[in-house]
Phi, psi and omega in degrees: 000316181296319180292322181292321178294326181288332184261346184243043178273139179255126179253112181293165182295329181271016181287137179247114181299338181290351178289338177104355179149169181294318182296315178292323179295323179271352179074031179238167177261152182295333181270000177055239186293336180291343181249026181291340177246029183293333179291342177262005182078022183242136176229145182270123180232166176266111186254134178253130183298122185282343181204174179283138179224166173242124179287131180279351177277315182241359179058030177264153180274134177240119186280161177294135179101351176291135186254145180224157168274107187248150175271115183264130182217139178276126185241356180174189181225143170244098190057247179258006182259125179288148177253125184248152177238137183240129178241129183215160182255138178294139181280355180252347180205188182265013182280144175247144176228149183249136177229134182238147177282151178229085183297332182296323180251007181054048185221173169247148181238130176274115183276314184200162175085349181201167176226144185279142173278117187282111174235020183269153179211168179277118183295337179292335178291332178264012180058038176273157178278116183254127178292151181289144177285168180295324179295318180294319179297319179295320180290325176296327181284327185265323188256112181290321180295318178296324178295320179294315178297319180296320178293323177295318178298320179295321179293319178296319179295322178294320178295320179292326182276352184295320181298314180295322179294319178296319179297317178296320179295316180295321178295319179296319180293318181291328182282318186252018175298315175253092185291334179293315179294319178297321179293321178296319179296318179295317180294323178295316178296323179295317179297318180298314179296323180293317178294319178298321180294317179296319178297318179295320179295316179296320179295318179294319180296320178296319179294319179293321178294321179292324182268356182057048180244158178224064181231168179265123181271142178264158179298152180289147177240154182295324178295322179294321178297316179297317179296319179294322178295321179292319180292330181290340179288337181055054182294143178282150179292144181288141178274158178281178187293320183294316180293323179295318179296318179295321179295319178295321179295320179295321179294322179294319181293322183285344180284155180284145178273349180278149180288341182291127182283341181278351180275099184271167176300328178294318177294324179296318178294325179293322179293320179297323179295321179292319181293331179277000181284131183284337183286335182267122182251327186203147175248131182247131179253124179252120180253117177231157180297330185255348187209138176214114183207163179265135182237131172275126182239143174278168181300323181292319181292327180296321180292314180297318182293326178292321180294315180298329180287322180291322180295319181293331177288000000 
């Protein structure tokens, strides 16, 4: 854009070079609308969010890299480096937030209107290589004893880390000594995971189609399987102690007292009914080698039969 503007300028016939340029001659600024507040020391720039923030007006998250039209203003100096302040409006509400540069710490500072999402940590905790600060460098240059102590600490740290470095190197060599076999193992694992994923997707789609649902299914868990198995049994609710005791007592009463297992409660009731019948007075059992049967006798027959039996004796 800059090159095209520089080569495609139109100079009208009444242009006077003594004016100092086209912008001065026409009474405009080269930045046009971006310089509408230039008399206040403010210029409009395109500002990119350096980190994640939370807007205090609408409590929405604004990610790193979101760009705004910000008002840039110089507010101070850090030695010979200028300190700038940026004011911009949230694209989700009417809230404005201010962000200022911090050349001393190579950072940005949120002054108002927002709060920073803290994702910072101490690099020494992750065993990262941290460059020396300016104070440490100056002290190393001036203080010989501090330089000797600092060098001794570095040597001790290197000796302690040597074992871990050797283990990492040996592991890397053993794993990637045969890169073809390692590549085959990785591709095989990738194919297996891919097939399992396709099978799971097909199974979920079939279940959703069967149930006429349009939701996202989560992977199965062992606890869910156990719970579903218990629910599928349809277990009856447990009775309390009194009902259980009463049920056991009824079963005992309804059972037959005879040892014969074929004598059921129905047969027992039928036998009691026959014994309570007034027409039946006596049962006679006749035992013969060829015949054994029960005979119903009337009172007269019982007497005659009894007499004949006594006479024969």
